[in-house]
Every structure is written in C-alpha cells, then in structure tokens.
DOMI-359877 format. One record per residue (C-alpha): residue number from 1; residue in one letter; x, y, z. Coordinates in pm, 1 decimal. Example, Ala and Ser with C-alpha at 12.3 -4.5 7.8 and 13.67 -1.06 7.14 Angstrom:
! DOMI-359877
+-----+------+----------+----------+----------+
: pos : code :     east :    north :       up :
+-----+------+----------+----------+----------+
:   1 :    A :   1230.0 :   -450.0 :    780.0 :
:   2 :    S :   1367.0 :   -106.0 :    714.0 :
+-----+------+----------+----------+----------+
! end
This chain:
! DOMI-359877
+-----+------+----------+----------+----------+
: pos : code :     east :    north :       up :
+-----+------+----------+----------+----------+
:   1 :    X :   5161.6 :  13174.8 :  16598.2 :
:   2 :    X :   5215.2 :  13500.7 :  16418.4 :
:   3 :    X :   5417.3 :  13765.3 :  16598.3 :
:   4 :    X :   5381.4 :  14138.2 :  16564.3 :
:   5 :    X :   5676.0 :  14378.3 :  16579.4 :
:   6 :    X :   5641.4 :  14676.4 :  16806.7 :
:   7 :    X :   5735.2 :  15021.5 :  16681.5 :
:   8 :    X :   6032.3 :  15025.3 :  16920.5 :
:   9 :    X :   6162.4 :  14692.8 :  16790.0 :
:  10 :    X :   6108.8 :  14804.7 :  16431.3 :
:  11 :    X :   6310.1 :  15120.7 :  16490.0 :
:  12 :    X :   6591.6 :  14913.7 :  16640.2 :
:  13 :    X :   6585.8 :  14673.7 :  16345.7 :
:  14 :    X :   6603.3 :  14958.9 :  16096.7 :
:  15 :    X :   6894.7 :  15103.5 :  16289.6 :
:  16 :    X :   7081.7 :  14772.1 :  16274.1 :
:  17 :    X :   7004.6 :  14729.3 :  15905.5 :
:  18 :    X :   7138.8 :  15078.9 :  15839.2 :
:  19 :    X :   7479.6 :  14995.0 :  15990.9 :
:  20 :    X :   7625.4 :  14845.2 :  15667.0 :
:  21 :    X :   7601.5 :  15189.3 :  15508.7 :
:  22 :    X :   7873.6 :  15297.0 :  15757.5 :
:  23 :    X :   8069.8 :  14970.0 :  15748.4 :
:  24 :    X :   8445.5 :  14970.1 :  15731.1 :
:  25 :    X :   8613.0 :  14892.7 :  15401.8 :
:  26 :    X :   8948.6 :  14715.0 :  15369.3 :
:  27 :    X :   9252.3 :  14930.3 :  15311.7 :
:  28 :    X :   9628.5 :  14879.1 :  15291.2 :
:  29 :    X :   9808.4 :  14802.1 :  15616.4 :
:  30 :    X :  10144.1 :  14915.7 :  15481.3 :
:  31 :    X :  10295.3 :  15174.2 :  15250.7 :
:  32 :    X :  10629.3 :  15109.7 :  15083.0 :
:  33 :    X :  10854.3 :  15387.1 :  14951.9 :
:  34 :    X :  11139.6 :  15327.8 :  14710.6 :
:  35 :    X :  11421.1 :  15565.3 :  14801.3 :
:  36 :    X :  11565.8 :  15558.1 :  14451.6 :
:  37 :    X :  11934.1 :  15615.8 :  14381.5 :
:  38 :    X :  12176.4 :  15903.3 :  14333.7 :
:  39 :    X :  12155.8 :  15857.0 :  13959.2 :
:  40 :    X :  12306.6 :  15508.8 :  13943.2 :
:  41 :    X :  12151.1 :  15164.1 :  13940.4 :
:  42 :    X :  12128.0 :  15060.1 :  14307.8 :
:  43 :    X :  12095.7 :  15177.8 :  14668.4 :
:  44 :    X :  12121.5 :  15016.5 :  15012.3 :
:  45 :    X :  11972.7 :  15124.1 :  15345.5 :
:  46 :    X :  12171.1 :  15097.3 :  15668.8 :
:  47 :    X :  11962.1 :  15275.1 :  15933.2 :
:  48 :    X :  11648.5 :  15474.3 :  16018.3 :
:  49 :    X :  11552.0 :  15718.0 :  16295.7 :
:  50 :    X :  11215.2 :  15785.1 :  16457.4 :
:  51 :    X :  11135.6 :  16056.5 :  16201.3 :
:  52 :    X :  11160.5 :  15799.5 :  15923.6 :
:  53 :    X :  11486.2 :  15942.5 :  15786.9 :
:  54 :    X :  11677.9 :  15662.6 :  15620.1 :
:  55 :    X :  12054.0 :  15655.9 :  15561.9 :
:  56 :    X :  12267.4 :  15429.4 :  15347.6 :
:  57 :    X :  12468.3 :  15433.9 :  15028.9 :
:  58 :    X :  12379.0 :  15453.9 :  14663.5 :
:  59 :    X :  12536.2 :  15455.9 :  14320.5 :
:  60 :    X :  12572.9 :  15792.1 :  14150.0 :
:  61 :    X :  12538.6 :  15888.1 :  13787.7 :
:  62 :    X :  12868.1 :  15844.9 :  13595.6 :
:  63 :    X :  13109.3 :  16120.3 :  13698.5 :
:  64 :    X :  13431.4 :  16241.7 :  13542.7 :
:  65 :    X :  13718.6 :  16216.0 :  13789.1 :
:  66 :    X :  14001.5 :  16240.0 :  13540.3 :
:  67 :    X :  13956.7 :  16385.3 :  13189.2 :
:  68 :    X :  14178.1 :  16104.9 :  13061.0 :
:  69 :    X :  13943.7 :  15836.8 :  13199.0 :
:  70 :    X :  13583.5 :  15751.1 :  13113.6 :
:  71 :    X :  13312.2 :  15857.3 :  13363.4 :
:  72 :    X :  13250.3 :  15614.4 :  13649.1 :
:  73 :    X :  12963.1 :  15558.7 :  13891.3 :
:  74 :    X :  13059.9 :  15611.9 :  14256.4 :
:  75 :    X :  12925.6 :  15476.7 :  14585.3 :
:  76 :    X :  12817.3 :  15767.5 :  14804.0 :
:  77 :    X :  12634.0 :  15816.5 :  15134.7 :
:  78 :    X :  12276.7 :  15945.1 :  15142.4 :
:  79 :    X :  12012.6 :  16068.9 :  15385.2 :
:  80 :    X :  11641.4 :  16078.1 :  15310.1 :
:  81 :    X :  11378.7 :  16331.5 :  15404.4 :
:  82 :    X :  11141.3 :  16224.4 :  15687.0 :
:  83 :    X :  10911.2 :  15928.2 :  15622.3 :
:  84 :    X :  11117.7 :  15797.7 :  15335.4 :
:  85 :    X :  11120.1 :  16117.2 :  15130.9 :
:  86 :    X :  11370.4 :  16217.1 :  14866.1 :
:  87 :    X :  11733.9 :  16125.0 :  14927.4 :
:  88 :    X :  12025.5 :  16368.5 :  14929.8 :
:  89 :    X :  12394.1 :  16290.7 :  14890.2 :
:  90 :    X :  12604.9 :  16345.2 :  15201.7 :
:  91 :    X :  12910.7 :  16531.6 :  15078.1 :
:  92 :    X :  13178.3 :  16325.2 :  15251.2 :
:  93 :    X :  13552.9 :  16385.1 :  15197.8 :
:  94 :    X :  13715.1 :  16240.4 :  14889.5 :
:  95 :    X :  13553.7 :  16128.3 :  14568.7 :
:  96 :    X :  13545.7 :  15751.4 :  14546.7 :
:  97 :    X :  13358.7 :  15609.6 :  14840.8 :
:  98 :    X :  13120.7 :  15721.7 :  15111.9 :
:  99 :    X :  12865.6 :  15539.5 :  15320.8 :
: 100 :    X :  12638.9 :  15627.7 :  15612.0 :
: 101 :    X :  12639.1 :  15382.2 :  15901.6 :
: 102 :    X :  12371.6 :  15522.5 :  16135.4 :
: 103 :    X :  12148.4 :  15818.6 :  16216.8 :
: 104 :    X :  12015.1 :  15937.1 :  16553.1 :
: 105 :    X :  11681.7 :  16100.0 :  16632.8 :
: 106 :    X :  11834.2 :  16446.6 :  16602.6 :
: 107 :    X :  11922.2 :  16367.1 :  16241.0 :
: 108 :    X :  12300.2 :  16348.7 :  16287.2 :
: 109 :    X :  12473.3 :  16090.4 :  16069.3 :
: 110 :    X :  12796.6 :  15896.4 :  16112.6 :
: 111 :    X :  12975.0 :  15692.9 :  15850.2 :
: 112 :    X :  13292.9 :  15629.2 :  15655.7 :
: 113 :    X :  13463.4 :  15776.4 :  15353.4 :
: 114 :    X :  13795.3 :  15777.9 :  15171.9 :
: 115 :    X :  14042.1 :  16055.9 :  15105.5 :
: 116 :    X :  14223.4 :  15993.2 :  14782.1 :
: 117 :    X :  14188.7 :  15636.0 :  14658.5 :
: 118 :    X :  14245.1 :  15441.6 :  14978.3 :
: 119 :    X :  14286.4 :  15641.4 :  15300.1 :
: 120 :    X :  13981.8 :  15561.8 :  15522.2 :
: 121 :    X :  13828.5 :  15812.7 :  15761.3 :
: 122 :    X :  13511.0 :  15833.3 :  15966.1 :
: 123 :    X :  13284.3 :  16137.7 :  15979.7 :
: 124 :    X :  12979.0 :  16284.5 :  16146.9 :
: 125 :    X :  12730.9 :  16548.4 :  16031.7 :
: 126 :    X :  12499.0 :  16813.4 :  16164.4 :
: 127 :    X :  12126.0 :  16730.3 :  16167.5 :
: 128 :    X :  12010.6 :  16668.5 :  15812.9 :
: 129 :    X :  12344.7 :  16540.2 :  15684.8 :
: 130 :    X :  12520.2 :  16875.1 :  15637.3 :
: 131 :    X :  12847.4 :  17019.8 :  15766.1 :
: 132 :    X :  13043.6 :  16695.5 :  15736.5 :
: 133 :    X :  13336.2 :  16674.8 :  15981.1 :
: 134 :    X :  13614.2 :  16415.8 :  15977.4 :
: 135 :    X :  13666.9 :  16235.6 :  16307.7 :
: 136 :    X :  13911.3 :  15943.4 :  16312.0 :
: 137 :    X :  14143.9 :  15794.2 :  16054.4 :
: 138 :    X :  14178.5 :  15416.6 :  16021.1 :
: 139 :    X :  13840.9 :  15385.7 :  16192.3 :
: 140 :    X :  13486.4 :  15288.3 :  16096.0 :
: 141 :    X :  13190.1 :  15465.0 :  16254.2 :
: 142 :    X :  12932.8 :  15207.1 :  16367.1 :
: 143 :    X :  12658.4 :  15391.7 :  16553.2 :
: 144 :    X :  12552.5 :  15722.4 :  16706.0 :
: 145 :    X :  12323.1 :  15768.9 :  17006.4 :
: 146 :    X :  12099.0 :  16056.9 :  17103.9 :
: 147 :    X :  12324.4 :  16202.2 :  17374.9 :
: 148 :    X :  12627.2 :  16302.3 :  17170.7 :
: 149 :    X :  12833.0 :  15983.0 :  17153.2 :
: 150 :    X :  12968.6 :  15789.4 :  16856.9 :
: 151 :    X :  13084.9 :  15428.5 :  16839.1 :
: 152 :    X :  13389.5 :  15342.6 :  16626.6 :
: 153 :    X :  13593.1 :  15037.4 :  16535.2 :
: 154 :    X :  13958.5 :  15143.9 :  16518.1 :
: 155 :    X :  14212.7 :  14941.8 :  16318.6 :
: 156 :    X :  14536.2 :  15132.5 :  16393.1 :
: 157 :    X :  14764.0 :  15110.4 :  16585.2 :
: 158 :    X :  14567.7 :  14812.2 :  16718.7 :
: 159 :    X :  14217.6 :  14677.6 :  16683.5 :
: 160 :    X :  13968.8 :  14812.6 :  16936.0 :
: 161 :    X :  13620.4 :  14953.6 :  16972.8 :
: 162 :    X :  13584.1 :  15299.6 :  17127.0 :
: 163 :    X :  13310.4 :  15547.3 :  17214.8 :
: 164 :    X :  13356.7 :  15920.9 :  17239.3 :
: 165 :    X :  13196.9 :  16261.5 :  17200.4 :
: 166 :    X :  13016.9 :  16341.7 :  16878.3 :
: 167 :    X :  13290.4 :  16581.6 :  16772.3 :
: 168 :    X :  13644.4 :  16543.6 :  16646.5 :
: 169 :    X :  13811.0 :  16357.1 :  16934.2 :
: 170 :    X :  14165.4 :  16395.2 :  17052.0 :
: 171 :    X :  14364.5 :  16174.8 :  16814.3 :
: 172 :    X :  14578.5 :  16069.1 :  17107.6 :
: 173 :    X :  14271.4 :  15898.7 :  17249.3 :
: 174 :    X :  14223.7 :  16101.7 :  17565.3 :
: 175 :    X :  13861.1 :  16173.2 :  17474.4 :
: 176 :    X :  13789.4 :  15809.5 :  17390.8 :
: 177 :    X :  13667.0 :  15526.7 :  17610.1 :
: 178 :    X :  13784.2 :  15177.1 :  17520.8 :
: 179 :    X :  13530.2 :  14898.2 :  17496.4 :
: 180 :    X :  13718.4 :  14626.0 :  17682.8 :
: 181 :    X :  13643.8 :  14254.5 :  17655.6 :
: 182 :    X :  13833.3 :  13959.0 :  17807.4 :
: 183 :    X :  14043.4 :  13887.1 :  17498.9 :
: 184 :    X :  14408.5 :  13975.8 :  17442.3 :
: 185 :    X :  14405.3 :  14318.2 :  17275.7 :
: 186 :    X :  14698.1 :  14223.4 :  17051.1 :
: 187 :    X :  14512.6 :  13932.6 :  16896.1 :
: 188 :    X :  14157.6 :  14057.7 :  16904.7 :
: 189 :    X :  13909.6 :  14104.3 :  16624.5 :
: 190 :    X :  13643.4 :  14363.6 :  16705.8 :
: 191 :    X :  13309.0 :  14420.4 :  16537.7 :
: 192 :    X :  13097.5 :  14662.5 :  16734.1 :
: 193 :    X :  12728.8 :  14676.0 :  16648.6 :
: 194 :    X :  12523.2 :  14927.6 :  16844.8 :
: 195 :    X :  12540.6 :  15201.9 :  17109.7 :
: 196 :    X :  12238.0 :  15311.7 :  17313.5 :
: 197 :    X :  12173.7 :  15624.3 :  17518.9 :
: 198 :    X :  12276.8 :  15447.5 :  17840.7 :
: 199 :    X :  12625.4 :  15393.5 :  17697.5 :
: 200 :    X :  12578.2 :  15020.4 :  17648.3 :
: 201 :    X :  12756.3 :  14867.2 :  17350.0 :
: 202 :    X :  12675.2 :  14545.6 :  17166.6 :
: 203 :    X :  13001.5 :  14406.0 :  17033.6 :
: 204 :    X :  13140.3 :  14088.0 :  16880.6 :
: 205 :    X :  13498.2 :  14003.4 :  16970.3 :
: 206 :    X :  13739.4 :  13715.5 :  16965.8 :
: 207 :    X :  14086.9 :  13607.4 :  16859.5 :
: 208 :    X :  14169.7 :  13619.8 :  16490.7 :
: 209 :    X :  14084.8 :  13302.8 :  16298.4 :
: 210 :    X :  13864.6 :  13180.9 :  16585.0 :
: 211 :    X :  13490.9 :  13200.0 :  16658.5 :
: 212 :    X :  13374.0 :  13529.6 :  16805.3 :
: 213 :    X :  13148.7 :  13588.8 :  17104.1 :
: 214 :    X :  12875.9 :  13848.4 :  17154.2 :
: 215 :    X :  12902.8 :  14084.5 :  17452.4 :
: 216 :    X :  12709.9 :  14371.7 :  17602.2 :
: 217 :    X :  12955.4 :  14621.2 :  17745.9 :
: 218 :    X :  12928.6 :  14941.7 :  17946.9 :
: 219 :    X :  13164.0 :  15136.4 :  18168.3 :
: 220 :    X :  12950.8 :  15050.3 :  18473.7 :
: 221 :    X :  12887.0 :  14678.7 :  18415.1 :
: 222 :    X :  13191.0 :  14570.5 :  18216.1 :
: 223 :    X :  13173.8 :  14308.3 :  17942.3 :
: 224 :    X :  12895.6 :  14053.0 :  17982.4 :
: 225 :    X :  12900.6 :  13749.8 :  17748.9 :
: 226 :    X :  12552.1 :  13703.4 :  17604.7 :
: 227 :    X :  12573.4 :  13333.9 :  17521.6 :
: 228 :    X :  12852.8 :  13191.6 :  17740.3 :
: 229 :    X :  12748.4 :  12829.9 :  17679.3 :
: 230 :    X :  12744.1 :  12857.7 :  17299.2 :
: 231 :    X :  13027.8 :  12757.2 :  17067.8 :
: 232 :    X :  13007.4 :  13106.9 :  16916.9 :
: 233 :    X :  12765.4 :  13398.0 :  16909.0 :
: 234 :    X :  12705.3 :  13710.9 :  16703.6 :
: 235 :    X :  12515.4 :  14025.3 :  16808.7 :
: 236 :    X :  12320.6 :  14208.8 :  16537.6 :
: 237 :    X :  12128.1 :  14487.0 :  16713.8 :
: 238 :    X :  12036.5 :  14643.6 :  17048.5 :
: 239 :    X :  11763.5 :  14872.6 :  17183.1 :
: 240 :    X :  11747.9 :  15131.1 :  17462.7 :
: 241 :    X :  11656.6 :  14865.0 :  17721.2 :
: 242 :    X :  11979.8 :  14682.3 :  17644.6 :
: 243 :    X :  11805.9 :  14395.6 :  17467.1 :
: 244 :    X :  12038.4 :  14238.9 :  17212.1 :
: 245 :    X :  11936.5 :  14021.7 :  16917.3 :
: 246 :    X :  12166.1 :  13795.0 :  16723.5 :
: 247 :    X :  12253.6 :  13433.6 :  16650.9 :
: 248 :    X :  12449.0 :  13164.4 :  16829.8 :
: 249 :    X :  12586.0 :  12824.9 :  16737.7 :
: 250 :    X :  12578.2 :  12492.3 :  16919.0 :
: 251 :    X :  12746.0 :  12200.8 :  16747.9 :
: 252 :    X :  12757.1 :  12386.7 :  16419.4 :
: 253 :    X :  12381.4 :  12456.7 :  16424.0 :
: 254 :    X :  12273.6 :  12822.2 :  16430.1 :
: 255 :    X :  11974.4 :  12971.1 :  16614.2 :
: 256 :    X :  11849.7 :  13325.2 :  16673.9 :
: 257 :    X :  11830.0 :  13476.2 :  17022.8 :
: 258 :    X :  11714.5 :  13782.3 :  17214.6 :
: 259 :    X :  11825.1 :  13890.6 :  17560.9 :
: 260 :    X :  11592.9 :  14020.0 :  17833.5 :
: 261 :    X :  11504.9 :  14378.7 :  17912.3 :
: 262 :    X :  11773.2 :  14529.5 :  18138.9 :
: 263 :    X :  11938.7 :  14189.6 :  18183.8 :
: 264 :    X :  12106.3 :  13921.6 :  17976.5 :
: 265 :    X :  11867.7 :  13629.6 :  18022.0 :
: 266 :    X :  11856.9 :  13449.7 :  17688.5 :
: 267 :    X :  11547.5 :  13352.4 :  17487.0 :
: 268 :    X :  11595.2 :  13136.2 :  17178.6 :
: 269 :    X :  11389.6 :  13221.8 :  16870.1 :
: 270 :    X :  11256.6 :  12985.9 :  16607.6 :
: 271 :    X :  11408.8 :  12643.9 :  16564.5 :
: 272 :    X :  11773.1 :  12532.5 :  16545.9 :
: 273 :    X :  11903.5 :  12557.6 :  16191.2 :
: 274 :    X :  11601.8 :  12747.3 :  16054.6 :
: 275 :    X :  11819.8 :  13028.1 :  15914.5 :
: 276 :    X :  11655.8 :  13303.9 :  16120.0 :
: 277 :    X :  11892.7 :  13603.6 :  16111.4 :
: 278 :    X :  11781.3 :  13908.1 :  16314.9 :
: 279 :    X :  11916.9 :  14242.4 :  16195.2 :
: 280 :    X :  11753.0 :  14503.5 :  16418.9 :
: 281 :    X :  11527.6 :  14569.3 :  16718.9 :
: 282 :    X :  11328.8 :  14867.8 :  16849.1 :
: 283 :    X :  11225.0 :  14968.8 :  17200.3 :
: 284 :    X :  10904.3 :  14763.3 :  17175.8 :
: 285 :    X :  11108.8 :  14446.9 :  17124.5 :
: 286 :    X :  11004.6 :  14428.6 :  16760.6 :
: 287 :    X :  11266.1 :  14236.4 :  16567.2 :
: 288 :    X :  11336.4 :  14256.9 :  16195.9 :
: 289 :    X :  11548.4 :  14011.9 :  16005.6 :
: 290 :    X :  11551.9 :  13751.9 :  15732.3 :
: 291 :    X :  11486.0 :  13381.2 :  15705.6 :
: 292 :    X :  11499.0 :  13137.7 :  15412.8 :
: 293 :    X :  11180.0 :  13019.4 :  15246.5 :
: 294 :    X :  11264.7 :  12749.6 :  14996.1 :
: 295 :    X :  11522.4 :  12893.4 :  14758.6 :
: 296 :    X :  11436.6 :  13253.3 :  14856.5 :
: 297 :    X :  11520.3 :  13477.0 :  15151.4 :
: 298 :    X :  11226.1 :  13667.1 :  15301.7 :
: 299 :    X :  11220.2 :  13957.5 :  15543.7 :
: 300 :    X :  11007.7 :  13952.3 :  15858.3 :
: 301 :    X :  10896.3 :  14169.0 :  16150.3 :
: 302 :    X :  10768.6 :  14048.3 :  16486.8 :
: 303 :    X :  10462.1 :  14163.5 :  16680.1 :
: 304 :    X :  10532.8 :  14428.3 :  16949.4 :
: 305 :    X :  10657.0 :  14254.4 :  17267.4 :
: 306 :    X :  10567.6 :  13911.1 :  17120.6 :
: 307 :    X :  10896.2 :  13791.5 :  16975.3 :
: 308 :    X :  10766.2 :  13448.1 :  16872.1 :
: 309 :    X :  10503.8 :  13580.4 :  16626.8 :
: 310 :    X :  10609.9 :  13740.9 :  16301.8 :
: 311 :    X :  10484.8 :  13862.8 :  15965.3 :
: 312 :    X :  10649.0 :  13771.5 :  15634.4 :
: 313 :    X :  10713.4 :  14105.9 :  15464.0 :
: 314 :    X :  10751.7 :  13947.9 :  15120.5 :
: 315 :    X :  10389.2 :  13828.9 :  15127.2 :
: 316 :    X :  10232.9 :  14168.4 :  15198.4 :
: 317 :    X :   9983.1 :  14263.7 :  14928.2 :
: 318 :    X :  10124.2 :  14615.7 :  14913.6 :
: 319 :    X :  10475.1 :  14483.3 :  14852.3 :
: 320 :    X :  10392.9 :  14221.0 :  14590.6 :
: 321 :    X :  10147.6 :  14451.2 :  14410.4 :
: 322 :    X :  10418.2 :  14714.5 :  14367.8 :
: 323 :    X :  10663.5 :  14458.4 :  14230.6 :
: 324 :    X :  10895.0 :  14420.9 :  14532.0 :
: 325 :    X :  11062.4 :  14095.6 :  14635.1 :
: 326 :    X :  11349.7 :  13974.7 :  14853.0 :
: 327 :    X :  11303.0 :  14243.0 :  15118.4 :
: 328 :    X :  11605.6 :  14247.4 :  15352.1 :
: 329 :    X :  11519.6 :  14472.9 :  15649.0 :
: 330 :    X :  11809.9 :  14619.2 :  15845.8 :
: 331 :    X :  11644.4 :  14845.2 :  16104.3 :
: 332 :    X :  11309.0 :  14931.5 :  16262.7 :
: 333 :    X :  11228.3 :  15255.0 :  16443.8 :
: 334 :    X :  10994.7 :  15309.2 :  16738.6 :
: 335 :    X :  10707.2 :  15395.9 :  16504.3 :
: 336 :    X :  10733.9 :  15054.9 :  16343.4 :
: 337 :    X :  10882.8 :  15188.1 :  16019.5 :
: 338 :    X :  11121.5 :  14941.1 :  15858.6 :
: 339 :    X :  11425.2 :  15033.3 :  15647.8 :
: 340 :    X :  11604.0 :  14788.7 :  15426.4 :
: 341 :    X :  11695.6 :  14686.3 :  15075.3 :
: 342 :    X :  11478.4 :  14495.7 :  14832.6 :
: 343 :    X :  11459.3 :  14399.1 :  14468.2 :
: 344 :    X :  11235.6 :  14582.1 :  14223.8 :
: 345 :    X :  11264.7 :  14565.9 :  13844.9 :
: 346 :    X :  11562.1 :  14331.4 :  13902.5 :
: 347 :    X :  11761.5 :  14604.6 :  14080.0 :
: 348 :    X :  11843.4 :  14662.8 :  14447.0 :
: 349 :    X :  11671.3 :  14960.7 :  14603.9 :
: 350 :    X :  11662.1 :  15100.6 :  14955.6 :
: 351 :    X :  11308.6 :  15118.4 :  15092.6 :
: 352 :    X :  11105.0 :  15242.6 :  15386.7 :
: 353 :    X :  10803.8 :  15029.9 :  15478.5 :
: 354 :    X :  10556.5 :  15218.9 :  15698.4 :
: 355 :    X :  10260.5 :  15069.2 :  15890.6 :
: 356 :    X :   9928.4 :  15244.6 :  15833.1 :
: 357 :    X :   9755.0 :  15091.1 :  16135.3 :
: 358 :    X :   9839.4 :  14900.3 :  16451.1 :
: 359 :    X :   9657.7 :  14609.8 :  16282.9 :
: 360 :    X :   9950.6 :  14589.2 :  16042.3 :
: 361 :    X :  10143.8 :  14400.6 :  16311.4 :
: 362 :    X :   9870.9 :  14152.3 :  16402.0 :
: 363 :    X :   9888.5 :  13827.9 :  16202.4 :
: 364 :    X :   9575.2 :  13615.5 :  16164.1 :
: 365 :    X :   9544.0 :  13256.4 :  16284.3 :
: 366 :    X :   9708.5 :  13127.2 :  15965.7 :
: 367 :    X :  10016.1 :  13342.8 :  16023.7 :
: 368 :    X :   9929.9 :  13581.4 :  15741.1 :
: 369 :    X :   9918.1 :  13955.6 :  15784.0 :
: 370 :    X :   9593.0 :  14105.0 :  15906.7 :
: 371 :    X :   9353.8 :  14318.3 :  15704.7 :
: 372 :    X :   9332.6 :  14684.6 :  15793.7 :
: 373 :    X :   9014.1 :  14887.7 :  15763.2 :
: 374 :    X :   8897.7 :  15242.2 :  15722.8 :
: 375 :    X :   8556.4 :  15397.4 :  15767.6 :
: 376 :    X :   8360.3 :  15399.9 :  15442.1 :
: 377 :    X :   8246.2 :  15743.9 :  15317.2 :
+-----+------+----------+----------+----------+
! end
C-alpha cells in the first residue's frame, strides 16, 4: 500500500539529509615540533613543564676555543619557548659541557656544567633560563619542584642524595636535607630521579656492584621500598600524587610497574620480559616510555588514568608523515604534551608532541590511535 509523507515528516527528512553539509571532517590528533639544534647535528630532550617549555642539551656550531686548535662542536644546555618554540642556549659556566636536567612550571631550570675541562658543578636559573647561578660542586642536579627546592646527587666527600633551597646552599651542608635509605652510606650508590612539591623523592640506591632498589623517600615517611619482594628495582619517574613508575626484576626477568596514588601498592604493567621501560608520568597517571617492536624501539603513551591501555607513538600518521621514527619520550606534562628525542633525516632531534584533542589519547578497538575530527566549514 502506498504511503504518503506528511509535510512535517518531509521537513524532518530534509533536515536530516542536510546534516552531512555540517559533518565533521578528520583532522590530525597530534602536532609534532622539531626543536632543532644549537647549530650542530643533534639535540636531546630531558624535561618539559606545563607551559610546553622543553629543556635538554644540543650540539653547537663549531666554535674556536683555542686559536691553535680547529673549531669544535660543544654540548650545551637549552630551553625552548612555550609549546615547543625556538630553543635558546643556557649560558652555563665553562665552555665544554652543559646540560639541563629539569624545568619547573615557573620556568626555572637546573642542570650540570663544567668549569675548565673537568670540574663539574650544578646550576639553577631564573625563569626562562637566564641568570645562571652555580650551586654545588661535585654534584649533579636531578630535579626541581615548584616550591623552591632542588634535588642533587652529591659525589664528594661521599655519595648521597640531598634536597635544598633553590639558591646557592651552604657548602657545609647546613641548608641541605639528606635523603636517607637503609644502606651503609660509605658503600652506597645513589641515583635520585624525581622530587615533587610534597618533598617526596624517588631514588634508586644500593651497595656498589650490587643490584639497586627503588625507594620513595620523604622527611615525614622515611624511605619506603617500592618493590621489596623483587630481586632489584629501578624508579624512572614520579608525579605529584607520589606515584612512581619504573621496572623490577624477578629471576632475571624485567617488568614495568606503577605504584598507587598516595601509597605504594604495586601494579605490574605489561608482561614479564616484554621490554616495557617507563620514563615519565604526569598527574593524570599517564605514562610515557619505550618498548621493543621487532628490531625497533617504539615510544608509547598511556590513556589518562588507564595505565593498561597505550598508544604507539611511532605509528601516528602525523609522526610518520613528517619523517620521524624511533621516538623515545622522556617526560609528559599535565596537558599531555610529550617531550623526547627521535630520529629524523637520520639524525637525533629533540621534539615536543602535542595532542590536538582529547580523542588523541583514545585508542580504537584494534589498539590503534583514534581519529580526531573538526567541524567542516
């Protein structure tokens, strides 16, 4: 039996048919910025703040240090403009070596340099990387928080990790707080990793020539072993909730882990022996790191608060289209921007990878990255 369409139904149908004219078109989920170099042939990223300022080190153009010698390329510290903008050399003491270890949300930078050809010193800067001030000798700056504290590893007169004010501390140590772990201080090997605004420190420590253990330390809770049942463990990053990511070993087999928010309950990630190596974590429990894929090493990022789902950064259309490969992320900020080092035109370059939509972090059912959309004109 034939059916007639009422004027109301026809109007509705025309409205529905007209929708494709305003449909959403696919667009890039990510934007990748090469940070370039300081005139040389490579750069490496070490940290990023919530403004998207990246720090690291880079090779310079050949410079004349001695008129009797040929020009040489140097390794120097850099800071970028917000959102992965142009990089600027941090004018650290000495001529030969400088590197930036971390940057806080104010834009202050800490790192290491040399005076002369060998004498090591640590430094900190004003916001933006200027007004470099030497802090400790025979010490490596590891991190800087947002409340005026710096974390150092000191190598003389003995090995220890310390935190102190973000200013030149009393060289006698009266301004410094020792990070203490239950290992003999005379035989200890320290590698501190991160310092948050609550004064918690992620640190790896153990006797020389023996496996190390990962701890979370603070002046109010002491040193808490993060994987007491493991043969060894290694912390790689920590966020403001005190969550620590890293790897542990059982029977010679490695596996990634993350601790709980405000506690040290342990969650294992991936599968034993899968090569998952976390390198950083933000306040939304997003983890970045690397894992092997065949003969290659690929970078990854996890979904916010869902640590068991991740996206392979080396398969992003935006990355492969621009010629990038072997992305090795080192840090992720609270906007989801990822800093790291990758290969482009067969050279290492520091990069900042920025999400353009929340959909950028949502993988599809096949584990591939999602498609982002924008309203068509």
